[in-house]
C-alpha positions in Angstrom: -119.2 -149.2 65.9 -122.6 -147.5 65.7 -123.9 -147.2 62.2 -127.0 -145.4 60.8 -130.4 -145.6 62.4 -132.2 -148.5 60.8 -135.6 -148.0 62.3 -137.8 -146.8 65.2 -140.2 -149.4 66.4 -143.7 -148.6 67.6 -145.8 -151.2 69.5 -149.4 -151.0 68.2 -152.5 -152.7 69.6 -154.1 -152.8 65.9 -151.5 -153.5 63.1 -154.2 -152.8 60.3 -155.3 -149.5 61.9 -151.7 -148.3 62.5 -150.7 -149.3 58.9 -153.9 -147.3 57.5 -152.9 -144.3 59.7 -149.3 -144.2 58.3 -150.4 -144.9 54.7 -153.6 -142.9 54.5 -153.4 -140.1 57.1 -149.6 -139.5 57.0 -149.4 -140.3 53.4 -146.5 -142.8 53.6 -146.0 -144.1 50.1 -143.8 -147.2 50.8 -145.5 -149.6 53.4 -144.8 -153.2 53.5 -147.2 -156.1 53.7 -147.6 -157.5 57.1 -145.0 -160.2 58.1 -145.4 -162.7 60.9 -142.2 -163.3 62.9 -143.2 -166.2 65.3 -139.5 -166.5 66.6 -139.9 -162.9 68.0 -143.7 -163.1 68.9 -144.7 -160.3 66.5 -146.4 -159.2 63.3 -144.5 -156.4 61.6 -145.1 -153.7 59.0 -142.1 -151.4 57.8 -142.9 -147.9 56.7 -140.1 -146.5 54.6 -139.8 -142.8 55.2 -136.6 -142.2 53.0 -133.8 -141.8 55.4 -134.9 -144.6 57.9 -138.0 -146.9 58.6 -140.8 -147.1 61.2 -141.4 -150.6 62.2 -145.1 -151.2 63.4 -145.2 -154.1 65.9 -148.4 -156.1 66.9 -148.3 -159.0 69.3 -148.3 -162.4 67.9 -149.8 -164.3 70.8 -150.1 -163.5 74.6 -146.6 -164.6 75.3 -145.3 -161.7 72.9 -143.0 -159.2 74.5 -145.2 -156.6 72.7 -148.4 -158.0 74.6 -146.6 -157.2 77.9 -145.6 -153.7 76.5 -149.1 -153.0 75.5 -150.6 -154.1 79.0 -148.5 -151.2 80.3 -149.1 -148.8 77.5 -152.6 -149.7 76.0 -152.4 -147.1 73.3 -149.0 -148.3 72.2 -145.7 -146.3 71.9 -142.1 -146.3 71.0 -140.6 -149.8 71.8 -137.1 -149.6 70.7 -134.6 -147.9 68.3 -132.4 -150.0 65.9 -128.9 -149.1 64.8 -126.8 -150.9 62.2 -123.4 -152.3 63.0 -120.8 -153.7 60.6 -120.0 -156.7 62.8 -122.6 -157.8 65.3 -120.2 -160.2 67.1 -117.5 -157.6 67.5 -120.1 -155.1 68.7 -121.5 -157.6 71.2 -118.0 -158.3 72.5 -117.3 -154.6 72.9 -120.5 -153.8 74.7 -120.1 -156.7 77.1 -116.6 -155.6 77.9 -117.8 -152.2 78.6 -120.5 -153.5 81.0 -123.6 -153.4 78.7 -126.1 -156.2 79.1 -127.2 -158.2 76.0 -130.6 -159.6 76.4 -131.3 -163.3 75.8 -128.4 -165.7 75.7 -126.1 -163.2 74.0 -126.3 -164.9 70.5 -127.7 -163.0 67.5 -131.1 -164.1 66.2 -132.3 -163.5 62.7 -134.5 -160.2 62.5 -137.2 -159.2 60.3 -134.8 -158.1 57.5 -133.2 -161.6 57.7 -130.0 -160.3 59.3 -128.6 -161.0 62.7 -129.8 -158.8 65.6 -129.3 -158.4 69.3 -131.2 -156.3 71.9 -129.4 -154.4 74.7 -130.9 -153.8 78.1 -132.8 -150.5 78.4 -131.4 -149.6 81.8 -127.9 -149.4 80.3 -129.2 -146.9 77.6 -131.2 -144.4 79.5 -134.6 -146.3 79.3 -134.4 -147.2 75.7 -134.4 -150.6 74.4 -131.7 -150.7 71.7 -131.6 -153.3 68.8 -128.4 -153.8 66.9 -128.6 -155.2 63.4 -125.6 -156.3 61.2 -125.5 -154.1 58.2 
């Protein structure tokens, strides 16, 4: 079921500063333009590092889940990891049958890459929020 690591998401208090740090300080050659995702309450930038991506997340409004994360972690930090799955509905059904909790109403939403995504409760995965994205 579990496929390749699609991205590691970092919550950041300043998307422009984080983007500049990855591009200018770390030398990332492939950095996307910022993209607003109002349905998820975030602005995102993807940094392609060859074998995976780093997703930089900035809150889009005070109701954003990233805003709540940054209240607890003002400097930012790792927010979630995203794994690819071949069939997101089959993965969801398998996980639920195994006792894992799917966040929200259990139905996939469209993610930043235009593909269906689901999030799994961090308490079921050793304190790590897990996103699944259909490949």
